[in-house]
C-alpha positions in Angstrom: 112.8 123.2 140.0 114.3 124.3 136.8 116.1 121.0 136.3 112.9 119.0 136.9 111.2 121.1 134.2 113.9 120.3 131.7 113.7 116.7 132.5 110.0 116.8 132.2 110.3 118.5 128.8 112.9 116.0 127.6 110.7 113.0 128.5 107.7 114.6 126.9 109.5 115.2 123.6 111.1 111.8 123.6 107.6 110.3 124.2 106.3 112.3 121.3 109.1 111.0 119.1 108.3 107.5 120.1 104.6 108.1 119.2 105.6 109.4 115.8 107.7 106.4 115.2 104.9 104.1 116.1 102.5 105.9 113.8 105.0 105.7 111.0 105.3 102.0 111.5 101.6 101.5 111.6 101.0 103.4 108.4 103.9 101.5 106.7 102.5 98.2 107.9 99.0 99.2 106.6 100.4 100.1 103.2 102.2 96.8 102.9 99.1 94.9 104.0 97.0 96.8 101.4 99.6 96.0 98.7 99.6 92.3 99.7 95.8 92.2 99.7 95.6 93.8 96.2 98.1 91.2 94.9 96.0 88.4 96.3 92.8 89.8 94.9 94.4 90.5 91.6 93.4 94.1 91.7 95.5 97.1 91.0 97.9 95.4 88.7 96.7 96.7 85.3 96.2 100.4 84.7 92.9 101.4 82.8 94.9 101.9 79.6 96.3 98.4 79.4 93.2 96.5 80.3 91.9 96.4 76.7 88.8 97.7 75.1 85.7 98.5 77.1 82.7 96.5 76.3 80.3 98.8 74.4 76.9 98.8 72.8 78.7 98.2 69.4 79.9 94.9 70.6 76.4 93.9 71.7 74.9 94.9 68.4 77.6 92.9 66.6 76.8 89.8 68.7 73.1 90.2 68.1 73.6 90.3 64.4 75.8 87.2 64.4 73.3 85.3 66.6 70.4 86.4 64.3 72.2 85.2 61.2 73.0 81.9 62.9 69.3 81.4 63.9 68.1 82.2 60.4 70.5 79.7 58.8 69.6 76.9 61.2 
């Protein structure tokens, strides 16, 4: 009886280890897939600091002024 319990415990723990390994593989595959998808979409490459200036109201005001001057001249 005692031997069968040990064998049962051993198989249960080995099964749990296999499950852990499968979960690790799944998460690793998922991360790689996400990385590949981001590369295809062109997302996630530039950090917010390196993307350049954010379009602001000042830019819009400047463009309106340039356009108004152009319209007045022509």
